[in-house]
MOPAC internal coordinates of N, CA, C and O (Angstrom, degrees):
PM7 1SCF
backbone

  N    0.0000 0     0.00 0     0.00 0    0    0    0
  C    1.4619 1     0.00 0     0.00 0    1    0    0
  C    1.5448 1   108.43 1     0.00 0    2    1    0
  O    1.2310 1   123.97 1   -44.13 1    3    2    1
  N    1.3743 1   109.99 1   135.87 1    3    2    1
  C    1.4805 1   117.92 1  -177.92 1    5    3    2
  C    1.5027 1   110.04 1   -68.24 1    6    5    3
  O    1.2310 1   120.00 1   -35.66 1    7    6    5
  N    1.2824 1   117.61 1   144.34 1    7    6    5
  C    1.5119 1   122.89 1   171.14 1    9    7    6
  C    1.4536 1   110.30 1   -66.33 1   10    9    7
  O    1.2310 1   122.62 1   -35.65 1   11   10    9
  N    1.3986 1   112.59 1   144.35 1   11   10    9
  C    1.4503 1   117.29 1   173.30 1   13   11   10
  C    1.5567 1   110.44 1   -76.49 1   14   13   11
  O    1.2310 1   121.17 1   -36.61 1   15   14   13
  N    1.2675 1   115.37 1   143.39 1   15   14   13
  C    1.4732 1   125.74 1   176.78 1   17   15   14
  C    1.5189 1   113.09 1   -93.37 1   18   17   15
  O    1.2310 1   119.35 1   -55.69 1   19   18   17
  N    1.2926 1   118.85 1   124.31 1   19   18   17
  C    1.4804 1   120.76 1  -176.00 1   21   19   18
  C    1.4865 1   111.17 1  -121.09 1   22   21   19
  O    1.2310 1   121.31 1   -49.22 1   23   22   21
  N    1.3320 1   115.10 1   130.78 1   23   22   21
  C    1.4714 1   117.90 1   176.15 1   25   23   22
  C    1.5538 1   102.79 1   -96.73 1   26   25   23
  O    1.2310 1   121.77 1   -42.24 1   27   26   25
  N    1.3968 1   114.22 1   137.76 1   27   26   25
  C    1.4321 1   118.56 1  -179.45 1   29   27   26
  C    1.5013 1   104.57 1  -104.65 1   30   29   27
  O    1.2310 1   120.89 1   -50.18 1   31   30   29
  N    1.3929 1   115.90 1   129.82 1   31   30   29
  C    1.4719 1   123.34 1   176.53 1   33   31   30
  C    1.5938 1   100.09 1  -113.29 1   34   33   31
  O    1.2310 1   123.05 1   -55.64 1   35   34   33
  N    1.3119 1   111.75 1   124.36 1   35   34   33
  C    1.5415 1   120.73 1  -173.05 1   37   35   34
  C    1.5167 1   107.44 1  -147.37 1   38   37   35
  O    1.2310 1   122.88 1   -18.28 1   39   38   37
  N    1.2998 1   112.09 1   161.72 1   39   38   37
  C    1.5421 1   120.23 1   171.29 1   41   39   38
  C    1.5683 1   104.87 1   -82.46 1   42   41   39
  O    1.2310 1   123.89 1   -74.26 1   43   42   41
  N    1.3911 1   110.15 1   105.74 1   43   42   41
  C    1.4875 1   115.23 1   179.83 1   45   43   42
  C    1.4898 1   111.86 1   -58.30 1   46   45   43
  O    1.2310 1   117.94 1   142.23 1   47   46   45
  N    1.2765 1   121.53 1   -37.77 1   47   46   45
  C    1.5065 1   122.06 1  -169.52 1   49   47   46
  C    1.5056 1   109.62 1   -78.76 1   50   49   47
  O    1.2310 1   118.95 1   156.38 1   51   50   49
  N    1.2098 1   119.61 1   -23.62 1   51   50   49
  C    1.6327 1   124.13 1  -172.69 1   53   51   50
  C    1.5688 1   113.13 1  -116.90 1   54   53   51
  O    1.2310 1   119.26 1   152.25 1   55   54   53
  N    1.3448 1   119.01 1   -27.75 1   55   54   53
  C    1.4260 1   112.67 1  -171.32 1   57   55   54
  C    1.5215 1   111.82 1  -133.86 1   58   57   55
  O    1.2310 1   121.46 1  -145.57 1   59   58   57
  N    1.3525 1   114.81 1    34.43 1   59   58   57
  C    1.5122 1   119.22 1   174.31 1   61   59   58
  C    1.5708 1   110.06 1   -57.69 1   62   61   59
  O    1.2310 1   121.04 1   137.61 1   63   62   61
  N    1.2945 1   115.61 1   -42.39 1   63   62   61
  C    1.5363 1   119.07 1  -177.67 1   65   63   62
  C    1.4674 1   112.21 1   -64.45 1   66   65   63
  O    1.2310 1   120.18 1   140.09 1   67   66   65
  N    1.2600 1   117.26 1   -39.91 1   67   66   65
  C    1.4592 1   121.32 1   177.76 1   69   67   66
  C    1.5075 1   107.23 1   -69.89 1   70   69   67
  O    1.2310 1   115.65 1   148.29 1   71   70   69
  N    1.3256 1   125.86 1   -31.71 1   71   70   69
  C    1.4438 1   124.26 1   175.32 1   73   71   70
  C    1.5392 1   109.26 1   -68.49 1   74   73   71
  O    1.2310 1   118.33 1   144.30 1   75   74   73
  N    1.3195 1   120.79 1   -35.70 1   75   74   73
  C    1.3977 1   123.26 1   177.22 1   77   75   74
  C    1.4499 1   110.84 1   -62.79 1   78   77   75
  O    1.2310 1   119.57 1   137.90 1   79   78   77
  N    1.3949 1   118.43 1   -42.10 1   79   78   77
  C    1.4275 1   119.61 1   175.48 1   81   79   78
  C    1.4909 1   119.24 1   -59.06 1   82   81   79
  O    1.2310 1   124.32 1   139.76 1   83   82   81
  N    1.4442 1   109.32 1   -40.24 1   83   82   81
  C    1.4808 1   120.55 1   179.48 1   85   83   82
  C    1.5853 1   105.70 1   -65.07 1   86   85   83
  O    1.2310 1   118.53 1   135.72 1   87   86   85
  N    1.2697 1   120.41 1   -44.28 1   87   86   85
  C    1.4350 1   122.99 1  -179.04 1   89   87   86
  C    1.5250 1   107.42 1   -61.52 1   90   89   87
  O    1.2310 1   118.58 1   139.88 1   91   90   89
  N    1.2428 1   120.31 1   -40.12 1   91   90   89
  C    1.5237 1   123.00 1   174.98 1   93   91   90
  C    1.4588 1   115.78 1   -54.74 1   94   93   91
  O    1.2310 1   121.33 1   144.54 1   95   94   93
  N    1.3131 1   115.06 1   -35.46 1   95   94   93
  C    1.4577 1   116.47 1   177.16 1   97   95   94
  C    1.4573 1   117.21 1   -65.82 1   98   97   95
  O    1.2310 1   119.77 1   157.20 1   99   98   97
  N    1.2820 1   118.05 1   -22.80 1   99   98   97
  C    1.5205 1   122.23 1   175.81 1  101   99   98
  C    1.5460 1   108.43 1   -68.09 1  102  101   99
  O    1.2310 1   122.03 1   157.12 1  103  102  101
  N    1.3365 1   113.72 1   -22.88 1  103  102  101
  C    1.5192 1   115.58 1  -176.44 1  105  103  102
  C    1.5522 1   113.94 1   -82.23 1  106  105  103
  O    1.2310 1   121.83 1   177.98 1  107  106  105
  N    1.2701 1   114.10 1    -2.02 1  107  106  105
  C    1.5336 1   118.31 1   177.46 1  109  107  106
  C    1.5039 1   108.15 1   -64.23 1  110  109  107
  O    1.2310 1   122.23 1   -37.98 1  111  110  109
  N    1.3440 1   113.34 1   142.02 1  111  110  109
  C    1.3520 1   118.33 1   179.76 1  113  111  110
  C    1.5871 1   111.96 1   -61.20 1  114  113  111
  O    1.2310 1   120.49 1   -46.45 1  115  114  113
  N    1.2615 1   116.67 1   133.55 1  115  114  113
  C    1.4778 1   118.67 1  -178.11 1  117  115  114
  C    1.5181 1   113.21 1    79.02 1  118  117  115
  O    1.2310 1   118.61 1  -162.23 1  119  118  117
  N    1.3349 1   120.25 1    17.77 1  119  118  117
  C    1.4706 1   122.43 1   179.60 1  121  119  118
  C    1.4888 1   103.99 1   -73.10 1  122  121  119
  O    1.2310 1   119.72 1   -48.68 1  123  122  121
  N    1.3215 1   118.13 1   131.32 1  123  122  121
  C    1.4697 1   123.12 1   178.30 1  125  123  122
  C    1.5202 1   113.27 1   -78.68 1  126  125  123
  O    1.2310 1   118.48 1  -176.00 1  127  126  125
  N    1.3651 1   120.51 1     4.00 1  127  126  125
  C    1.4542 1   122.38 1  -172.89 1  129  127  126
  C    1.4416 1   109.96 1  -146.79 1  130  129  127
  O    1.2310 1   121.93 1   -18.46 1  131  130  129
  N    1.3825 1   113.91 1   161.54 1  131  130  129
  C    1.3880 1   128.25 1   178.51 1  133  131  130
  C    1.5700 1   106.30 1  -126.16 1  134  133  131
  O    1.2310 1   118.78 1   -40.37 1  135  134  133
  N    1.2437 1   119.93 1   139.63 1  135  134  133
  C    1.4043 1   117.31 1   173.44 1  137  135  134
  C    1.6452 1   110.90 1   -96.08 1  138  137  135
  O    1.2310 1   124.57 1   -39.40 1  139  138  137
  N    1.2870 1   108.83 1   140.60 1  139  138  137
  C    1.4890 1   112.89 1   177.98 1  141  139  138
  C    1.5108 1   106.68 1   -91.03 1  142  141  139
  O    1.2310 1   121.44 1   -80.59 1  143  142  141
  N    1.2922 1   114.84 1    99.41 1  143  142  141
  C    1.3761 1   122.37 1  -166.16 1  145  143  142
  C    1.5577 1   110.58 1   -88.99 1  146  145  143
  O    1.2310 1   120.38 1   -94.02 1  147  146  145
  N    1.3376 1   116.88 1    85.98 1  147  146  145
  C    1.4498 1   123.80 1  -174.06 1  149  147  146
  C    1.5312 1   108.07 1  -119.58 1  150  149  147
  O    1.2310 1   116.68 1  -107.42 1  151  150  149
  N    1.3033 1   123.91 1    72.58 1  151  150  149
  C    1.4535 1   117.35 1   179.40 1  153  151  150
  C    1.5297 1   110.95 1   -64.71 1  154  153  151
  O    1.2310 1   120.28 1   -39.97 1  155  154  153
  N    1.2994 1   117.07 1   140.03 1  155  154  153
  C    1.3534 1   119.53 1   179.30 1  157  155  154
  C    1.5181 1   108.45 1  -128.05 1  158  157  155
  O    1.2310 1   121.95 1   -61.44 1  159  158  157
  N    1.3304 1   113.87 1   118.56 1  159  158  157
  C    1.5011 1   119.26 1  -178.88 1  161  159  158
  C    1.5207 1   103.80 1  -122.71 1  162  161  159
  O    1.2310 1   120.53 1  -107.48 1  163  162  161
  N    1.3173 1   116.59 1    72.52 1  163  162  161
  C    1.4433 1   127.06 1  -177.52 1  165  163  162
  C    1.5229 1   110.34 1  -125.81 1  166  165  163
  O    1.2310 1   122.93 1   -27.69 1  167  166  165
  N    1.2680 1   111.99 1   152.31 1  167  166  165
  C    1.5125 1   112.93 1   171.26 1  169  167  166
  C    1.5317 1   107.84 1   -70.00 1  170  169  167
  O    1.2310 1   121.06 1   -19.65 1  171  170  169
  N    1.2922 1   115.58 1   160.35 1  171  170  169
  C    1.4835 1   122.68 1  -179.93 1  173  171  170
  C    1.4821 1   108.41 1   -88.15 1  174  173  171
  O    1.2310 1   121.18 1  -113.66 1  175  174  173
  N    1.3934 1   115.35 1    66.34 1  175  174  173
  C    1.4293 1   120.95 1   179.46 1  177  175  174
  C    1.5125 1   108.06 1  -132.52 1  178  177  175
  O    1.2310 1   121.45 1    -8.85 1  179  178  177
  N    1.3793 1   114.83 1   171.15 1  179  178  177
  C    1.4026 1   117.20 1   171.72 1  181  179  178
  C    1.5220 1   118.45 1    60.50 1  182  181  179
  O    1.2310 1   121.41 1    48.55 1  183  182  181
  N    1.2826 1   114.92 1  -131.45 1  183  182  181
  C    1.5009 1   114.98 1   174.37 1  185  183  182
  C    1.4751 1   118.24 1   -97.71 1  186  185  183
  O    1.2310 1   119.81 1  -144.82 1  187  186  185
  N    1.4621 1   117.96 1    35.18 1  187  186  185
  C    1.3897 1   118.70 1  -176.94 1  189  187  186
  C    1.4907 1   107.54 1   -65.98 1  190  189  187
  O    1.2310 1   118.23 1   135.64 1  191  190  189
  N    1.2968 1   120.98 1   -44.36 1  191  190  189
  C    1.5837 1   124.80 1  -178.55 1  193  191  190
  C    1.5603 1   105.98 1   -58.86 1  194  193  191
  O    1.2310 1   119.14 1   135.78 1  195  194  193
  N    1.1979 1   119.25 1   -44.22 1  195  194  193
  C    1.5460 1   121.08 1  -178.28 1  197  195  194
  C    1.4911 1   107.53 1   -66.26 1  198  197  195
  O    1.2310 1   115.69 1   147.11 1  199  198  197
  N    1.2881 1   125.79 1   -32.89 1  199  198  197
  C    1.4273 1   128.15 1  -177.29 1  201  199  198
  C    1.6244 1   106.61 1   -71.28 1  202  201  199
  O    1.2310 1   123.27 1   135.36 1  203  202  201
  N    1.2957 1   111.34 1   -44.64 1  203  202  201
  C    1.5382 1   115.75 1   175.73 1  205  203  202
  C    1.5302 1   115.65 1   -65.39 1  206  205  203
  O    1.2310 1   121.76 1   136.16 1  207  206  205
  N    1.3148 1   114.24 1   -43.84 1  207  206  205
  C    1.4222 1   118.90 1   169.83 1  209  207  206
  C    1.4342 1   114.66 1   -51.12 1  210  209  207
  O    1.2310 1   121.03 1   128.45 1  211  210  209
  N    1.3117 1   115.64 1   -51.55 1  211  210  209
  C    1.5318 1   123.17 1   175.59 1  213  211  210
  C    1.4145 1   114.47 1   -49.00 1  214  213  211
  O    1.2310 1   121.20 1   130.96 1  215  214  213
  N    1.4748 1   115.31 1   -49.04 1  215  214  213
  C    1.3727 1   120.99 1   179.65 1  217  215  214
  C    1.4695 1   117.78 1   -66.47 1  218  217  215
  O    1.2310 1   122.16 1   146.80 1  219  218  217
  N    1.3635 1   113.46 1   -33.20 1  219  218  217
  C    1.4950 1   118.54 1   177.93 1  221  219  218
  C    1.5188 1   110.31 1   -74.30 1  222  221  219
  O    1.2310 1   118.89 1   159.84 1  223  222  221
  N    1.3801 1   119.73 1   -20.16 1  223  222  221
  C    1.4054 1   119.28 1   174.90 1  225  223  222
  C    1.5336 1   116.10 1   -62.99 1  226  225  223
  O    1.2310 1   121.55 1   157.24 1  227  226  225
  N    1.3086 1   114.65 1   -22.76 1  227  226  225
  C    1.4855 1   120.72 1  -177.94 1  229  227  226
  C    1.4880 1   113.06 1   -98.71 1  230  229  227
  O    1.2310 1   118.13 1  -168.37 1  231  230  229
  N    1.3695 1   121.17 1    11.63 1  231  230  229
  C    1.4120 1   121.63 1  -175.70 1  233  231  230
  C    1.5607 1   109.74 1  -122.36 1  234  233  231
  O    1.2310 1   123.05 1   -13.90 1  235  234  233
  N    1.2993 1   111.76 1   166.10 1  235  234  233
  C    1.4613 1   113.28 1  -179.56 1  237  235  234
  C    1.6258 1   111.54 1  -104.67 1  238  237  235
  O    1.2310 1   122.34 1   156.91 1  239  238  237
  N    1.2588 1   113.12 1   -23.09 1  239  238  237
  C    1.5692 1   118.49 1  -179.30 1  241  239  238
  C    1.5562 1   106.25 1  -156.23 1  242  241  239
  O    1.2310 1   123.63 1   -19.52 1  243  242  241
  N    1.3045 1   110.65 1   160.48 1  243  242  241
  C    1.4252 1   120.74 1  -179.92 1  245  243  242
  C    1.5560 1   105.08 1  -115.35 1  246  245  243
  O    1.2310 1   119.99 1   -52.02 1  247  246  245
  N    1.2941 1   117.62 1   127.98 1  247  246  245
  C    1.5241 1   124.61 1   174.67 1  249  247  246
  C    1.4785 1   107.37 1  -100.77 1  250  249  247
  O    1.2310 1   117.74 1   -69.08 1  251  250  249
  N    1.3730 1   121.92 1   110.92 1  251  250  249
  C    1.5627 1   122.71 1   178.24 1  253  251  250
  C    1.4969 1   101.11 1   -94.74 1  254  253  251
  O    1.2310 1   123.25 1   -63.38 1  255  254  253
  N    1.3133 1   111.37 1   116.62 1  255  254  253
  C    1.5230 1   122.19 1   178.78 1  257  255  254
  C    1.4827 1   107.20 1   -86.76 1  258  257  255
  O    1.2310 1   120.33 1   -72.86 1  259  258  257
  N    1.3597 1   116.97 1   107.14 1  259  258  257
  C    1.4428 1   120.70 1  -173.75 1  261  259  258
  C    1.4637 1   114.41 1   -84.60 1  262  261  259
  O    1.2310 1   115.83 1   -72.27 1  263  262  261
  N    1.2704 1   125.53 1   107.73 1  263  262  261
  C    1.4445 1   129.29 1  -176.41 1  265  263  262
  C    1.5538 1   108.07 1   -96.60 1  266  265  263
  O    1.2310 1   122.12 1    15.86 1  267  266  265
  N    1.2755 1   113.55 1  -164.14 1  267  266  265
  C    1.5316 1   116.21 1  -172.79 1  269  267  266
  C    1.5537 1   107.20 1   -91.62 1  270  269  267
  O    1.2310 1   117.39 1   165.33 1  271  270  269
  N    1.2870 1   122.58 1   -14.67 1  271  270  269
  C    1.4708 1   121.54 1  -174.90 1  273  271  270
  C    1.6077 1   112.23 1  -115.45 1  274  273  271
  O    1.2310 1   121.35 1  -146.69 1  275  274  273
  N    1.3038 1   115.01 1    33.31 1  275  274  273
  C    1.4682 1   117.49 1  -172.61 1  277  275  274
  C    1.4988 1   114.98 1   -62.77 1  278  277  275
  O    1.2310 1   119.14 1   158.39 1  279  278  277
  N    1.2826 1   119.24 1   -21.61 1  279  278  277
  C    1.5126 1   120.18 1   177.51 1  281  279  278
  C    1.4933 1   112.12 1   -66.44 1  282  281  279
  O    1.2310 1   119.43 1   152.60 1  283  282  281
  N    1.3361 1   118.69 1   -27.40 1  283  282  281
  C    1.3999 1   122.35 1   175.46 1  285  283  282
  C    1.5224 1   119.22 1   -94.06 1  286  285  283
  O    1.2310 1   122.47 1  -179.64 1  287  286  285
  N    1.3394 1   112.88 1     0.36 1  287  286  285
  C    1.4773 1   119.54 1  -178.58 1  289  287  286
  C    1.5112 1   107.44 1   -94.54 1  290  289  287
  O    1.2310 1   120.00 1  -103.11 1  291  290  289
  N    1.2755 1   117.61 1    76.89 1  291  290  289
  C    1.5314 1   125.09 1   177.38 1  293  291  290
  C    1.5148 1   112.95 1   -57.78 1  294  293  291
  O    1.2310 1   120.56 1   144.04 1  295  294  293
  N    1.2598 1   116.54 1   -35.96 1  295  294  293
  C    1.4190 1   116.44 1  -178.51 1  297  295  294
  C    1.5146 1   114.08 1   -66.84 1  298  297  295
  O    1.2310 1   119.39 1   149.58 1  299  298  297
  N    1.3089 1   118.77 1   -30.42 1  299  298  297
  C    1.4453 1   127.62 1   173.45 1  301  299  298
  C    1.5137 1   109.02 1   -60.29 1  302  301  299
  O    1.2310 1   120.49 1   128.31 1  303  302  301
  N    1.3411 1   116.67 1   -51.69 1  303  302  301
  C    1.4348 1   123.76 1   177.88 1  305  303  302
  C    1.5136 1   111.47 1   -55.74 1  306  305  303
  O    1.2310 1   122.70 1   132.34 1  307  306  305
  N    1.3467 1   112.43 1   -47.66 1  307  306  305
  C    1.5703 1   111.33 1  -177.03 1  309  307  306
  C    1.5288 1   105.64 1   -67.66 1  310  309  307
  O    1.2310 1   117.10 1   148.11 1  311  310  309
  N    1.3963 1   123.12 1   -31.89 1  311  310  309
  C    1.5108 1   118.95 1   179.86 1  313  311  310
  C    1.5148 1   110.61 1   -69.82 1  314  313  311
  O    1.2310 1   119.64 1   147.62 1  315  314  313
  N    1.3234 1   118.29 1   -32.38 1  315  314  313
  C    1.5434 1   117.84 1   176.42 1  317  315  314
  C    1.5746 1   108.01 1   -68.69 1  318  317  315
  O    1.2310 1   120.99 1   140.10 1  319  318  317
  N    1.2187 1   115.70 1   -39.90 1  319  318  317
  C    1.5564 1   115.51 1   178.86 1  321  319  318
  C    1.5402 1   111.91 1   -68.18 1  322  321  319
  O    1.2310 1   119.24 1   144.71 1  323  322  321
  N    1.3248 1   119.05 1   -35.29 1  323  322  321
  C    1.4548 1   121.18 1   168.37 1  325  323  322
  C    1.4415 1   116.39 1   -58.53 1  326  325  323
  O    1.2310 1   123.08 1   133.57 1  327  326  325
  N    1.3640 1   111.69 1   -46.43 1  327  326  325
  C    1.5109 1   118.20 1   176.75 1  329  327  326
  C    1.5756 1   110.70 1   -57.67 1  330  329  327
  O    1.2310 1   121.49 1   136.20 1  331  330  329
  N    1.2571 1   114.75 1   -43.80 1  331  330  329
  C    1.5251 1   120.13 1   175.22 1  333  331  330
  C    1.5623 1   108.61 1   -56.55 1  334  333  331
  O    1.2310 1   121.38 1   126.28 1  335  334  333
  N    1.3093 1   114.96 1   -53.72 1  335  334  333
  C    1.4979 1   122.25 1  -173.34 1  337  335  334
  C    1.6346 1   109.71 1   -58.76 1  338  337  335
  O    1.2310 1   122.68 1   141.09 1  339  338  337
  N    1.3615 1   112.47 1   -38.91 1  339  338  337
  C    1.4873 1   114.06 1  -171.53 1  341  339  338
  C    1.6391 1   107.51 1   -92.66 1  342  341  339
  O    1.2310 1   121.19 1   179.26 1  343  342  341
  N    1.2933 1   115.32 1    -0.74 1  343  342  341
  C    1.4922 1   120.47 1  -172.81 1  345  343  342
  C    1.4759 1   118.79 1    65.49 1  346  345  343
  O    1.2310 1   121.64 1  -153.88 1  347  346  345
  N    1.3873 1   114.46 1    26.12 1  347  346  345
  C    1.4131 1   123.06 1   175.37 1  349  347  346
  C    1.6016 1   109.39 1   -80.47 1  350  349  347
  O    1.2310 1   118.93 1   -63.60 1  351  350  349
  N    1.3556 1   119.65 1   116.40 1  351  350  349
  C    1.4011 1   119.51 1   177.86 1  353  351  350
  C    1.6077 1   112.66 1   -60.93 1  354  353  351
  O    1.2310 1   123.06 1   -31.38 1  355  354  353
  N    1.3160 1   111.73 1   148.62 1  355  354  353
  C    1.4444 1   114.89 1   178.17 1  357  355  354
  C    1.5020 1   111.63 1  -143.08 1  358  357  355
  O    1.2310 1   120.15 1   -18.65 1  359  358  357
  N    1.3001 1   117.31 1   161.35 1  359  358  357
  C    1.5087 1   122.42 1   179.33 1  361  359  358
  C    1.5009 1   106.42 1  -140.53 1  362  361  359
  O    1.2310 1   119.25 1   -27.24 1  363  362  361
  N    1.3658 1   119.03 1   152.76 1  363  362  361
  C    1.3886 1   127.31 1   176.54 1  365  363  362
  C    1.5693 1   111.08 1  -100.56 1  366  365  363
  O    1.2310 1   119.17 1   -53.75 1  367  366  365
  N    1.3060 1   119.19 1   126.25 1  367  366  365
  C    1.4005 1   124.64 1  -175.21 1  369  367  366
  C    1.5447 1   109.14 1  -122.63 1  370  369  367
  O    1.2310 1   119.80 1   -51.02 1  371  370  369
  N    1.2728 1   117.98 1   128.98 1  371  370  369
  C    1.3899 1   123.53 1  -177.79 1  373  371  370
  C    1.5158 1   110.15 1   -68.81 1  374  373  371
  O    1.2310 1   118.29 1   -60.75 1  375  374  373
  N    1.3227 1   120.87 1   119.25 1  375  374  373
  C    1.4012 1   123.30 1   177.94 1  377  375  374
  C    1.5564 1   115.20 1   -71.74 1  378  377  375
  O    1.2310 1   121.78 1   154.94 1  379  378  377
  N    1.3983 1   114.20 1   -25.06 1  379  378  377
  C    1.3788 1   119.11 1  -179.06 1  381  379  378
  C    1.5247 1   110.21 1  -137.97 1  382  381  379
  O    1.2310 1   119.01 1   -35.84 1  383  382  381
  N    1.2487 1   119.49 1   144.16 1  383  382  381
  C    1.4688 1   122.96 1  -174.45 1  385  383  382
  C    1.5676 1   115.32 1   -75.30 1  386  385  383
  O    1.2310 1   124.33 1   156.75 1  387  386  385
  N    1.3770 1   109.29 1   -23.25 1  387  386  385
  C    1.5409 1   116.37 1  -175.45 1  389  387  386
  C    1.4647 1   111.67 1   -97.67 1  390  389  387
  O    1.2310 1   120.27 1   158.51 1  391  390  389
  N    1.3213 1   117.08 1   -21.49 1  391  390  389
  C    1.4704 1   114.92 1  -174.10 1  393  391  390
  C    1.5500 1   107.63 1  -165.82 1  394  393  391
  O    1.2310 1   123.13 1   -41.62 1  395  394  393
  N    1.3353 1   111.61 1   138.38 1  395  394  393
  C    1.5309 1   120.41 1   173.65 1  397  395  394
  C    1.4156 1   107.66 1  -168.55 1  398  397  395
  O    1.2310 1   119.71 1   -15.71 1  399  398  397
  N    1.3024 1   118.16 1   164.29 1  399  398  397
  C    1.3928 1   126.22 1   178.31 1  401  399  398
  C    1.4798 1   110.20 1  -129.93 1  402  401  399
  O    1.2310 1   119.47 1   -15.29 1  403  402  401
  N    1.4063 1   118.62 1   164.71 1  403  402  401
  C    1.3624 1   122.38 1  -175.94 1  405  403  402
  C    1.5337 1   106.03 1   -97.20 1  406  405  403
  O    1.2310 1   120.89 1   -35.01 1  407  406  405
  N    1.3341 1   115.91 1   144.99 1  407  406  405
  C    1.4509 1   118.29 1   174.56 1  409  407  406
  C    1.5798 1   112.42 1   -61.15 1  410  409  407
  O    1.2310 1   119.82 1   -26.43 1  411  410  409
  N    1.2090 1   117.95 1   153.57 1  411  410  409
  C    1.5119 1   117.16 1   178.20 1  413  411  410
  C    1.3894 1   117.38 1   -66.39 1  414  413  411
  O    1.2310 1   119.23 1   155.80 1  415  414  413
  N    1.3755 1   119.07 1   -24.20 1  415  414  413
  C    1.5419 1   124.81 1   179.84 1  417  415  414
  C    1.6445 1   110.59 1   -83.02 1  418  417  415
  O    1.2310 1   122.74 1   171.37 1  419  418  417
  N    1.3294 1   112.35 1    -8.63 1  419  418  417
  C    1.4851 1   111.72 1  -178.28 1  421  419  418
  C    1.4830 1   110.76 1   -64.96 1  422  421  419
  O    1.2310 1   119.09 1   -34.48 1  423  422  421
  N    1.2881 1   119.33 1   145.52 1  423  422  421
  C    1.5158 1   118.66 1   174.04 1  425  423  422
  C    1.5190 1   113.36 1   -93.64 1  426  425  423
  O    1.2310 1   117.54 1   -12.39 1  427  426  425
  N    1.2142 1   122.29 1   167.61 1  427  426  425
  C    1.3900 1   127.94 1  -177.59 1  429  427  426
  C    1.5633 1   113.56 1   -53.61 1  430  429  427
  O    1.2310 1   120.35 1   141.92 1  431  430  429
  N    1.2688 1   116.94 1   -38.08 1  431  430  429
  C    1.4913 1   126.19 1  -178.42 1  433  431  430
  C    1.6034 1   111.39 1   -77.66 1  434  433  431
  O    1.2310 1   118.94 1   172.06 1  435  434  433
  N    1.3749 1   119.62 1    -7.94 1  435  434  433
  C    1.4244 1   122.01 1  -176.46 1  437  435  434
  C    1.5935 1   106.54 1   -81.52 1  438  437  435
  O    1.2310 1   123.85 1   -69.88 1  439  438  437
  N    1.3317 1   110.23 1   110.12 1  439  438  437
  C    1.5501 1   115.08 1   179.59 1  441  439  438
  C    1.5110 1   107.87 1   -84.76 1  442  441  439
  O    1.2310 1   121.46 1   -36.64 1  443  442  441
  N    1.3845 1   114.82 1   143.36 1  443  442  441
  C    1.4796 1   113.44 1   173.47 1  445  443  442
  C    1.4982 1   104.25 1  -101.38 1  446  445  443
  O    1.2310 1   124.03 1   -51.90 1  447  446  445
  N    1.3466 1   109.87 1   128.10 1  447  446  445
  C    1.5087 1   122.08 1  -175.96 1  449  447  446
  C    1.4957 1   111.85 1   -92.43 1  450  449  447
  O    1.2310 1   121.58 1   -37.19 1  451  450  449
  N    1.3410 1   114.58 1   142.81 1  451  450  449
  C    1.5526 1   118.49 1   169.64 1  453  451  450
  C    1.5234 1   112.38 1   -62.80 1  454  453  451
  O    1.2310 1   120.88 1   -37.52 1  455  454  453
  N    1.2323 1   115.92 1   142.48 1  455  454  453
  C    1.4972 1   121.93 1  -176.32 1  457  455  454
  C    1.6101 1   102.28 1   -86.83 1  458  457  455
  O    1.2310 1   121.22 1   -82.09 1  459  458  457
  N    1.3299 1   115.27 1    97.91 1  459  458  457
  C    1.4441 1   121.39 1   166.96 1  461  459  458
  C    1.5247 1   108.39 1  -131.18 1  462  461  459
  O    1.2310 1   120.76 1   -22.75 1  463  462  461
  N    1.3129 1   116.16 1   157.25 1  463  462  461
  C    1.4101 1   119.30 1  -178.84 1  465  463  462
  C    1.5754 1   111.19 1   -58.19 1  466  465  463
  O    1.2310 1   119.91 1   133.38 1  467  466  465
  N    1.3394 1   117.77 1   -46.62 1  467  466  465
  C    1.5626 1   119.26 1   178.59 1  469  467  466
  C    1.5633 1   108.09 1   -63.33 1  470  469  467
  O    1.2310 1   119.01 1   137.26 1  471  470  469
  N    1.2632 1   119.49 1   -42.74 1  471  470  469
  C    1.5194 1   119.77 1   178.51 1  473  471  470
  C    1.5061 1   110.09 1   -58.78 1  474  473  471
  O    1.2310 1   119.43 1   130.75 1  475  474  473
  N    1.2747 1   118.69 1   -49.25 1  475  474  473
  C    1.4355 1   126.45 1  -174.39 1  477  475  474
  C    1.5703 1   108.88 1   -57.75 1  478  477  475
  O    1.2310 1   121.02 1   128.93 1  479  478  477
  N    1.3305 1   115.66 1   -51.07 1  479  478  477
  C    1.4752 1   119.67 1  -179.97 1  481  479  478
  C    1.5398 1   111.35 1   -62.03 1  482  481  479
  O    1.2310 1   121.81 1   137.69 1  483  482  481
  N    1.3876 1   114.14 1   -42.31 1  483  482  481
  C    1.5141 1   113.88 1  -179.47 1  485  483  482
  C    1.4994 1   109.34 1   -67.99 1  486  485  483
  O    1.2310 1   118.99 1   137.25 1  487  486  485
  N    1.3005 1   119.54 1   -42.75 1  487  486  485
  C    1.5029 1   123.42 1  -174.31 1  489  487  486
  C    1.5658 1   110.06 1   -62.16 1  490  489  487
  O    1.2310 1   122.57 1   139.95 1  491  490  489
  N    1.3433 1   112.68 1   -40.05 1  491  490  489
  C    1.5004 1   117.73 1  -177.17 1  493  491  490
  C    1.6127 1   102.93 1   -70.84 1  494  493  491
  O    1.2310 1   121.01 1   144.79 1  495  494  493
  N    1.2445 1   115.68 1   -35.21 1  495  494  493
  C    1.4628 1   120.90 1   179.30 1  497  495  494
  C    1.5079 1   114.98 1   -69.03 1  498  497  495
  O    1.2310 1   117.34 1   167.15 1  499  498  497
  N    1.3170 1   122.67 1   -12.85 1  499  498  497
  C    1.4423 1   126.01 1   177.86 1  501  499  498
  C    1.5378 1   112.81 1   113.13 1  502  501  499
  O    1.2310 1   119.83 1   177.12 1  503  502  501
  N    1.3335 1   117.93 1    -2.88 1  503  502  501
  C    1.5720 1   117.49 1   177.10 1  505  503  502
  C    1.4511 1   111.54 1   -77.35 1  506  505  503
  O    1.2310 1   121.20 1   -86.59 1  507  506  505
  N    1.3432 1   115.30 1    93.41 1  507  506  505
  C    1.4364 1   121.94 1   175.64 1  509  507  506
  C    1.4862 1   107.21 1  -147.46 1  510  509  507
  O    1.2310 1   120.10 1   180.00 1  511  510  509

């Protein structure tokens, strides 16, 4: 069975280290997924949306890594909206166990899940 491809949406300015740790989990033996590691540190102008849409066309799911400053992470909100537009499923994953915030584009029904290995495998597999 092919591994699931996962796009990581995260706050580049504040949570890049947590994103690196998340990518490391995909390297575990027997991991059923790979992360499409495409950090984008670009202004939201020109063809930025088209680039993200193109990247999402090659993934099965979007993992939104919820850090402490998500209200200021406008790129994350844009990526969530693009996921909705393209029909790409997404889930919210708490980057920190003690504190995180929800992205402004998250809807009321979007649950923030604890970051554990079993949760991550289940979420990528569609259990949400």
